Each structure stands twice: as C-alpha cells, then as structure tokens.
C-alpha positions in Angstrom: -24.4 20.7 67.1 -20.7 20.0 67.9 -18.9 22.1 70.6 -16.7 23.7 67.8 -19.7 24.6 65.8 -21.5 26.0 68.9 -18.4 28.1 69.7 -18.3 29.4 66.2 -22.0 30.3 66.3 -21.6 32.1 69.6 -18.6 34.1 68.3 -20.5 35.1 65.2 -23.4 36.1 67.3 -21.2 38.3 69.6 -19.8 40.0 66.5 -23.3 40.7 65.3 -24.4 42.1 68.7 -21.3 44.2 68.9 -22.0 45.7 65.5 -25.6 46.3 66.4 -24.6 48.1 69.6 -21.9 50.2 67.8 -24.6 51.3 65.4 -27.1 52.2 68.1 -29.4 49.2 67.5 -31.2 47.6 70.4 -32.2 44.0 69.9 -33.7 41.4 72.0 -33.2 37.9 70.6 -34.7 34.6 71.7 -32.4 31.6 71.7 -34.2 30.1 68.7 -33.7 33.3 66.8 -30.0 33.3 67.7 -29.6 29.8 66.3 -31.3 30.8 63.0 -29.1 33.9 62.6 -25.9 32.0 63.3 -26.8 29.1 60.9 -27.7 31.6 58.2 -24.3 33.4 58.7 -22.4 30.1 58.5 -24.2 29.2 55.3 -23.4 32.6 53.8 -19.7 32.2 54.8 -19.7 28.7 53.2 -21.2 30.0 50.0 -19.2 33.2 49.5 -15.7 31.6 49.1 -17.1 29.1 46.6 -18.6 31.9 44.5 -15.4 33.9 44.7 -13.4 31.0 43.3 -15.2 31.1 40.0 -12.9 31.5 37.0 -13.1 33.1 33.6 -12.6 30.7 30.8 -12.3 31.4 27.1 -13.3 28.4 24.8 -12.3 27.8 21.2 -14.4 24.7 20.4 -14.5 22.3 17.5 -17.7 21.5 15.5 -19.5 18.2 15.2 -19.4 15.3 17.7 -16.4 16.9 19.4 -18.7 19.7 20.5 -20.8 17.2 22.3 -17.9 16.3 24.6 -16.9 19.9 25.1 -20.5 20.9 25.9 -20.8 18.4 28.7 -17.5 19.8 30.2 -18.7 23.4 29.9 -22.0 22.6 31.7 -20.0 21.1 34.6 -17.7 24.1 34.8 -20.7 26.4 34.8 -22.3 24.5 37.6 -19.1 25.2 39.7 -19.5 28.9 39.3 -17.1 29.5 36.4 -17.9 32.1 33.7 -17.7 30.5 30.2 -17.1 32.5 27.0 -17.1 30.9 23.5 -15.7 32.3 20.3 -17.7 30.8 17.4 -18.1 31.1 13.6 -21.1 32.9 12.2 -21.7 29.8 10.2 -21.5 27.4 13.1 -23.9 24.4 12.7 -23.6 22.8 16.2 -22.6 25.6 18.6 -25.5 27.9 19.3 -25.0 31.7 19.8 -27.4 31.8 22.8 -27.1 29.6 25.9 -27.9 29.7 29.6 -24.5 28.5 30.6 -22.1 30.4 28.3 -21.6 33.7 26.6 -20.5 33.8 23.0 -18.8 36.1 20.5 -19.8 35.4 16.9 -17.2 36.1 14.3 -18.3 36.8 10.7 -16.7 34.5 8.2 -17.2 33.6 4.5 -16.5 29.9 4.7 -17.1 27.3 7.4 -17.1 23.5 7.8 -20.6 22.1 7.5 -22.6 18.9 7.4 -22.0 18.5 3.6 -18.4 17.8 4.3 -19.1 15.0 6.7 -22.0 13.6 4.6 -19.8 13.4 1.6 -17.1 11.4 3.4 -19.7 9.1 5.0 -21.5 8.4 1.7 -18.4 7.7 -0.3 -16.8 5.7 2.5 -19.9 3.5 2.9 -20.1 2.9 -0.9 -16.5 1.8 -0.9 -16.7 -0.6 2.0 -19.8 -2.2 0.4 -18.0 -2.5 -2.9 -20.4 -0.3 -4.9 -17.6 2.0 -6.2 -14.3 0.9 -7.7 -10.9 1.2 -6.1 -9.8 3.8 -8.6 -12.9 5.9 -7.9 -12.3 5.6 -4.2 -8.6 6.6 -4.5 -9.6 9.6 -6.5 -12.2 10.4 -3.8 -9.5 9.9 -1.2 -7.3 12.5 -2.9 -10.3 14.8 -3.0 -10.9 14.3 0.7 -7.3 15.0 1.5 -7.8 18.3 -0.3 -11.0 18.9 1.7 -9.1 18.3 4.9 -6.5 20.8 3.8 -9.3 23.2 3.0 -10.9 22.6 6.5 -7.6 23.6 8.1 -7.5 26.6 5.9 -11.0 27.5 7.0 -10.1 27.3 10.7 -7.0 29.4 10.1 -9.2 32.0 8.4 -11.5 32.0 11.5 -8.5 32.7 13.7 -7.3 35.5 11.4 -10.8 37.0 11.5 -10.7 36.9 15.3 -7.2 38.5 15.5 -8.1 41.1 12.9 -11.1 42.3 14.9 -9.4 44.9 17.1 -12.6 45.6 19.1 -13.0 41.9 19.8 -9.4 41.5 20.8 -9.7 44.5 23.1 -12.7 43.0 24.7 -11.0 39.6 25.2 -8.0 41.3 26.8 -10.1 43.4 29.1 -12.1 40.3 30.2 -9.1 39.0 32.1 -9.5 35.3 31.2 -7.8 32.8 33.4 -7.2 30.3 30.6 -8.1 29.0 27.1 -9.9 25.7 26.8 -9.8 24.2 23.3 -10.1 20.9 21.3 -6.8 20.5 19.4 -8.5 18.5 16.7 -7.9 21.7 14.6 -5.1 24.1 15.3 -6.8 27.4 15.9 -7.2 27.4 19.7 -3.5 27.3 20.5 -2.7 30.3 18.3 -5.4 32.3 20.0 -4.1 31.3 23.4 -0.5 32.2 22.4 -1.6 35.6 21.0 -3.5 36.4 24.3 -0.7 35.0 26.4 -3.0 32.8 28.4 -2.5 29.3 29.9 -3.9 26.5 27.7 -5.8 23.4 28.5 -6.6 20.8 25.8 -9.7 18.7 25.8 -8.0 16.2 23.6 -7.8 12.9 21.9 -6.6 14.0 18.5 -4.0 16.6 17.6 -4.8 17.6 14.0 -4.6 14.2 12.2 -2.7 12.1 14.8 -3.5 10.6 18.2 -2.3 13.3 20.7 0.1 11.1 22.6 2.4 10.9 19.5 3.1 14.6 19.7 4.4 14.8 23.3 5.1 11.3 24.7 7.7 8.8 23.7 5.8 6.5 21.3 7.6 3.4 20.0 5.6 2.3 17.0 6.9 -1.2 17.5 4.1 -1.7 20.0 1.9 1.4 19.8 -0.5 1.0 16.9 -1.3 4.0 14.6 -5.0 4.7 14.3 -6.2 3.1 11.1 -3.7 0.3 11.1 -6.1 -2.1 12.7 -3.4 -3.5 14.9 -3.1 -4.1 18.6 0.0 -3.7 20.9 1.1 -7.2 19.9 2.2 -6.9 16.3 3.8 -9.3 13.8 6.6 -8.2 11.5 4.2 -7.4 8.7 2.0 -5.5 11.0 4.9 -3.4 12.2 5.8 -2.6 8.6 2.2 -1.5 8.1 2.3 0.5 11.3 5.4 2.3 10.1 3.7 3.2 6.8 0.7 4.6 8.6 3.0 6.6 10.9 4.8 8.1 7.9 1.6 9.0 6.3 0.3 10.8 9.4 3.5 12.7 9.8 3.3 13.8 6.1 -0.3 15.0 6.7 0.8 16.9 9.8 3.9 18.5 8.2 2.5 19.3 4.8 -1.3 19.7 5.1 -1.7 21.2 8.6 1.4 23.2 9.1 1.0 24.9 5.7 -2.3 26.4 6.9 -1.4 27.5 10.4 2.2 28.6 10.0 1.2 31.5 7.9 -1.1 32.7 10.7 1.7 32.3 13.2 4.1 34.3 11.1 1.6 37.1 10.6 0.2 37.5 14.2 2.8 36.0 16.5 5.9 37.1 14.6 9.0 35.2 13.5 10.4 32.5 15.6 7.0 30.9 16.4 7.0 27.4 14.8 3.5 26.0 14.8 4.9 22.5 15.3 6.3 23.7 18.7 3.5 25.9 19.9 0.8 23.3 19.2 2.2 21.0 21.9 2.8 23.8 24.4 -0.4 23.1 26.5 -0.3 23.2 30.2 -2.7 20.3 30.7 -3.9 17.7 28.2 -7.2 16.2 29.3 -7.0 12.9 27.4 -10.3 11.3 26.6 -9.1 7.7 27.1 -8.0 5.5 30.0 -5.9 2.4 30.1 -8.9 0.2 30.8 -9.8 1.0 27.2 -6.5 1.9 25.5 -3.2 0.0 25.4 -0.5 0.8 28.0 2.1 3.3 26.7 4.5 6.0 27.9 2.9 9.2 29.0 3.8 12.6 30.4 3.2 14.5 33.7 0.8 17.0 32.2 -1.4 14.4 30.6 -4.6 13.7 32.7 -6.8 10.7 31.7 -10.5 11.5 31.7 -11.8 8.8 29.5 -15.6 8.4 29.9 -16.0 11.7 31.7 -19.3 12.2 29.9 -20.7 8.9 31.4 -22.9 9.0 34.4 -25.6 6.9 36.1 -28.7 6.5 34.1 -31.7 8.8 34.6 -35.3 7.6 34.3 -36.4 7.2 30.7 -39.2 9.2 29.1 -42.5 7.5 29.7 -43.0 6.2 26.1 -39.5 4.6 26.1 -39.9 3.1 29.5 -43.2 1.6 28.5 -41.6 0.1 25.4 -38.6 -1.4 27.1 -40.8 -2.8 30.0 -42.9 -4.6 27.3 -39.8 -6.7 26.4 -40.2 -8.9 29.5 -37.3 -11.2 30.4 -35.8 -10.9 26.9 -34.7 -7.3 27.4 -34.0 -4.8 24.6 -31.3 -3.8 22.1 -30.3 -0.3 21.0 -28.7 0.6 17.7 -27.0 3.9 16.8 -24.5 4.7 14.1 -23.5 8.0 15.7 -24.1 11.7 15.2 -23.6 11.9 11.5 -25.0 8.7 10.1 -28.7 9.2 10.2 -29.6 7.0 7.2 -28.1 4.2 5.2 -28.9 2.6 1.8 -32.4 1.3 1.7 -31.4 -2.3 0.9 -29.1 -2.4 3.9 -31.7 -0.8 6.2 -34.3 -3.4 5.1 -31.8 -6.2 5.8 -31.1 -4.9 9.3 -34.8 -4.4 10.0 -35.5 -8.0 8.9 -32.8 -9.3 11.2 -34.2 -7.4 14.2 -37.7 -8.7 13.4 -36.5 -12.3 14.0 -35.3 -11.5 17.6 -37.4 -11.9 20.8 -35.9 -8.7 22.2 -37.3 -5.3 21.6 -35.1 -2.9 19.6 -34.7 0.9 19.7 -33.0 2.1 16.5 -31.9 5.7 16.0 -32.6 6.2 12.3 -33.9 9.1 10.2 -34.1 7.4 6.8 -37.1 6.0 5.0 -39.0 3.5 7.1 -37.8 0.0 6.1 -40.5 -2.2 4.6 -39.3 -5.2 6.7 -39.6 -3.4 10.0 -40.9 -5.7 12.7 -43.4 -4.9 15.5 -40.5 -5.3 18.0 -38.5 -2.4 16.6 -39.0 1.3 17.4 -37.5 3.9 15.1 -36.5 7.2 16.8 -34.8 10.5 15.6 -33.0 10.8 18.9 -32.6 8.7 22.0 -31.0 9.2 25.5 -28.2 6.8 24.8 -26.5 6.9 28.2 -29.8 6.3 30.0 -30.8 3.4 27.8 -27.3 1.8 28.2 -27.8 2.1 32.0 -31.2 0.5 32.1 -31.5 -2.9 33.8 -33.1 -4.5 30.8 -30.4 -3.6 28.2 -28.9 -6.6 26.5 -26.8 -5.3 23.6 -25.6 -2.2 21.9 -25.2 -2.2 18.0 -22.8 0.7 17.4 -20.5 2.2 14.9 -17.6 2.5 17.3 -17.3 6.2 18.1 -15.3 7.1 21.2 -18.3 8.3 23.1 -20.4 5.3 22.4 -17.8 2.6 23.3 -16.9 4.4 26.5 -20.6 4.6 27.6 -21.0 0.9 26.7 -17.9 0.1 28.8 -19.1 2.3 31.7 -22.4 0.5 31.9 -21.0 -2.9 31.1 -23.1 -3.5 27.9 -21.6 -5.8 25.2 -21.3 -4.5 21.6 -21.8 -5.6 18.1 -19.7 -3.2 16.1 -20.3 -1.9 12.6 -17.2 0.4 12.0 -17.3 2.7 9.0 -14.3 5.1 9.1 -11.9 7.2 11.2 -11.0 5.6 14.5 -14.1 3.4 14.8 -12.5 0.0 13.9 -9.6 0.7 16.3 -12.0 1.6 19.1 -14.1 -1.5 18.7 -10.9 -3.6 18.3 -9.9 -2.6 21.9 -13.2 -4.0 23.2 -13.1 -7.1 21.0 -9.6 -8.3 22.2 -10.8 -7.9 25.7 -13.8 -10.1 25.0 -16.6 -7.5 25.1 -17.5 -6.9 21.5 -17.7 -8.5 18.1 -16.8 -6.6 15.0 -18.7 -7.1 11.8 -17.7 -5.6 8.4 -20.5 -3.5 6.7 -19.4 -5.2 3.5 -20.1 -8.7 4.8 -23.0 -8.1 7.3 -25.8 -8.8 4.7 -24.2 -12.0 3.5 -25.1 -15.4 5.0 -27.1 -13.8 7.8 -23.8 -12.6 9.4 -25.5 -9.7 11.1 -28.2 -11.9 12.8 -25.6 -14.5 13.7 -23.3 -11.9 15.3 -26.2 -10.5 17.4 -27.3 -14.0 18.6 -23.7 -14.9 19.4 -23.2 -11.9 21.7 -26.7 -12.3 23.2 -26.3 -16.0 23.9 -22.6 -16.2 24.9 -22.4 -15.1 28.6 -18.6 -14.2 28.3 -19.3 -11.0 26.3 -21.5 -9.6 29.1 -19.2 -10.8 31.8 -16.1 -9.3 30.2 -17.8 -5.9 29.7 -19.0 -6.0 33.3 -15.4 -6.6 34.4 -14.2 -3.6 32.2 -16.9 -1.5 33.8 -15.7 -2.4 37.3 -12.1 -1.5 36.4 -13.1 1.7 34.8 -15.2 2.8 37.8 -12.7 1.8 40.4 -10.9 5.2 40.6 -10.1 7.6 43.5 -12.2 10.3 41.7 -14.5 10.3 38.7 -13.0 11.4 35.3 -15.2 14.5 35.3 -14.0 15.5 38.8 -10.5 14.9 37.6 -10.9 17.1 34.6 -12.5 19.9 36.7 -9.7 19.7 39.3 -7.0 20.2 36.7 -8.7 23.0 34.9 -9.1 24.8 38.2 -5.5 23.9 39.1 -4.3 25.8 36.0 -6.5 28.8 37.0 -5.2 28.8 40.5 -1.5 28.6 39.5 -1.7 30.6 36.3 -0.5 27.5 34.3 1.3 24.3 35.0 4.8 25.0 33.6 6.4 22.7 36.1 4.7 19.7 34.5 5.8 20.5 30.9 8.8 18.7 29.6 11.3 20.7 27.7 10.9 18.5 24.6 8.3 20.8 23.2 10.9 23.5 22.8 13.4 21.3 21.1 13.7 20.8 17.3 13.3 17.2 16.1 17.0 16.6 15.6 17.8 17.6 19.2 14.9 15.6 20.6 16.1 12.5 18.9 19.8 13.4 19.6 20.6 13.3 15.9 23.1 16.1 16.4 24.7 14.3 19.3 24.9 11.1 17.3 26.5 12.9 14.4 28.9 14.7 16.7 30.0 11.5 18.4 30.2 9.6 15.1 32.4 12.4 13.7 34.6 12.4 16.8 35.1 8.6 16.6 35.8 8.8 12.9 38.3 11.7 13.5 40.0 9.6 16.2 40.2 6.6 13.9 41.5 8.8 11.1 44.0 10.4 13.3 45.1 6.9 14.5 45.4 5.7 10.9 47.5 8.7 9.9 49.7 8.4 12.9 50.3 4.7 12.3 51.0 5.4 8.6 53.5 8.1 9.5 55.1 5.8 12.1 55.4 3.0 9.5 56.9 5.4 6.9 59.5 6.6 9.5 60.4 3.1 10.4 60.7 2.1 6.8 63.0 5.1 5.9 65.4 4.2 8.8 65.5 0.6 7.6 66.2 1.7 4.0 69.1 4.0 5.1 70.7 1.1 7.1 70.5 -1.2 4.1 
C-alpha cells in the first residue's frame, strides 16, 4: 500500500475510533482488522459517488432495426447507474413493456406501425429489382408507399398527442425530474415531447425524418456530398451532380410537405404559436451520429455532432457450442455468413434455391440466417438458422466472408472486424452503404436482378474469397476505425452524461437553427445589396440624364 493510501486509511480509522468513543463504544482491534475496515470504507467511498451520479433519462424510441441500436445504448447507460424510462405505444412490436434495465409507460393508441408496412415495401421492392412487376405498377406502388410514409408520420404524431393528452402521465413525467430526453429523430415525435417538457435533447441519429441528418444542421454542398439513393460518391461527374440535385429536391419536398404537415399541427396545438417544426426538430443539444469518416465521405460538420459509428461493435464472445462445432469443422477453408437484415427473413423460392446451389459448390462452411422454406438445393456445408450472433461470428478467426444486404449495423460490424463483403442491396440506404466499402476496396456489390444470371453470385463470392486485396483493405479500415482515443460507445456515454451534468449544451449549438431559410442563406442580404446597387445605378443614371439635359438647354439658349 502506498504512503498516501496508508495515511488515508489511518485517518479514516481515527475518524471511526473517534465516533465509537463519542458513542460510548469500546473496541479493541487487531492490525489486520484495522486494514479490513479501512479498505472496506475506501471501497464504499469509491462506490457512493459513482452511484450518486446516476441520471434520469426519458427515451422516445423508434421501432424496427433502429430500436436495436437504441437498445444497446440503453443497456450501456443502465450499466453506469442511470435510470431509464421509455414511452412506448400499446401496439409496439419491438419494444417490450417489461425489462430488467428500463421502466416503461405504455400509451394506448388505435393505430401503429407494424411489420406489415415493412413487409409490403420489401416484397414490392424485391419484385421490381428482379423485374417481375412493371415500371407502371412500381410507380403506382411508389405513390402508395409515399402515402404510407405520410401515414406513418401521422401515426407518430397521434402517439405524441396521446401522450400529451394524458394529464396523469404528463404529471408523472414532470414529477420524475428527468435530466434529458434521448430519442431517434428518424420520426419527429421525440423532439416535440422534449420541447413540451422543457428538457435537454440528445439525438441517437443518422436520419432526420427522410434525410441524412447532416443536411439539416451542417453546410452541405451537394456538389460533392451525395444524397442517399443517388448512388454517387464524393467525386461526381456533371450528370451525377444533376441527379444529386434532383434527389435533394425530392428529399426537401418530402420533408416540407409530408413530414411537416403531420407534426406542425401537433406543435400548434401543444406548444403554441411561434413553434415552427422545421426549427425545433434541429434544436438538439447533442447529435450522436452513427457514422465516422472511415466509413463516410469527409464533409462539413458542427460542434454538437459527435461521431459514434460502430458503437454497437465489440470484441467477439465465444460462440454457442453447436455453432463453434460447425465452424471448426470448416478446417482451413473457414466459413461464410449470410444475412439480409432484420426484416428480410425469406426470399422467393427460385432465388433461395439458386443461392443454396451456389453455396453448395464452395469448400467453405456457410451459416445463413433464413426463415423461409428449406431450399431443395441446400448443400451439406450450409446451416440455416433463425437467428445468429452476427458480431461474434464476424469476430471469429475462421470467418472469410460476409454476404450482406448493406444495412448500417452490418457494414459497420464487418468493418470493425475487418471482414470483406459481398453486398446484395435491396432498398433504402443499403446500396450507398455498400458503395462506401466498395470504393475503398473492401466489398463487391451485386444486383439482386443480375445475381442469378451467368453464375454472377458464385463468381462474386469466389472473387472476394480468392483476391487478397479485399481482406487486406477491410483490415486496413478496421485498424483506422479502432485507432481512436476512446471507443465510440464511451464517446456516446460521455456526451450524454455531459448534457446531464450541464443541463444541456447550448454553447455548442449554432444559431442557424433559429434562423429562417432566407436569413440562413443570406437571401434577404443579397436582395438588399442588389436593391442598393440598383438604386445607386438608377440614381446615377437619373443624375447623368438631368446633367445632360441641363447642358443641352444652355447650349440651345446660346444658339
């Protein structure tokens, strides 16, 4: 024990003895007992401050795969002694009412988003990319889906209204003395609740309604920042920049027409006049952005944006016994895993049979997350599972390849563990995510429409397996991603606790969120200066004309 520690122990012991004497207690302690008491007291003193720092966090989560990210963050917060409370819909399909690490309030609602919504988009999207439905049918379906997205925003606004109309719940929330609201801004309900309760706000974000969140708060020149869905990189040709502009205008139309229509009515009713949803939705103290610049393209950012890409990634845990036995049987060839994400549990039978037949020709073992009918061409080297520990499998020494749909979680886990990818993007941001890996040499993208032609799927797998550069490039990305002063999870936890300690982070927020668009882009200044210049020019012209007339009149009189 160091001298300082010994001195501290002795002082604590003296305080104990003094208290015992003052209270008429007579004790006779042996040196060993003294050491035990002192060490116990020190341990107690170390524990008590940590416990007293626990915060009180209100969470307004989003359903589906977004909840998977939020759930990991909530478990980490709970492990640090924070009290977590969730407000959920009575028809929630992902977020459970009972949990060991959070409390929940269930709000009765008549409508809710559910799996049918996602399954419909998935089914029709896959039919279109495979060419089994016409363009006209798909465009009509696209209009229907746009209507469904508007309906989903309306459903979320109804949930917020149900919360704010429940006076007993609001009284309970106010009396709970929450330190902040943590929400996913994929939908717009959380910010309204935070504003109504007058609480600091932290976003667990990548998307803000229908656009990538950076576009709402940071300067975003679309000349080199690609819009999600455009399929471009940060190096664009003229035609790609035209396409990028069109995608940008479409996203702004969706934001200003579809989303604002649903939420502005709630703002007007509960927050009162003068609360523009477009302004309050970007008024978060901290944005925990689920990307980093190893994965994404460099771009302007803001002081209150904290990059936590891959915060859900961690070193691999041991596999369950049956999976470990299966992968060990692969020998030197190693194994491959395939997953098409949270929502895609089955695909058309002909496509499933083609994939299974391709896997059967490989010397590697394959673990395939699939809940559909068992393919008739399934080989002995392929194991079908309903669920798999994806992070643990990607971190296994024998992993060779990840066949993935390109969701954010999957590509970040592949990058963290340095595993090359064969990508089968279907919709949303999946192609753009995989494109970021492909241009860095760590992935190969294959269209679902073309994968079952000319053995394209099997050729792509063999190319990535046999060409060392794919694995080397992913290992390089992994080293870059991990080379940080603190882990993404620790970074996220620090900033959440920072907001709790300081009751917000107003000093990091730019004033741009309070400015109307014409002030932010200096349109009013431009018009003023243009008008001033025109006025000066007009005044000069009039003066010159008057001067010319005066000179001409004198000349006429002389003549």
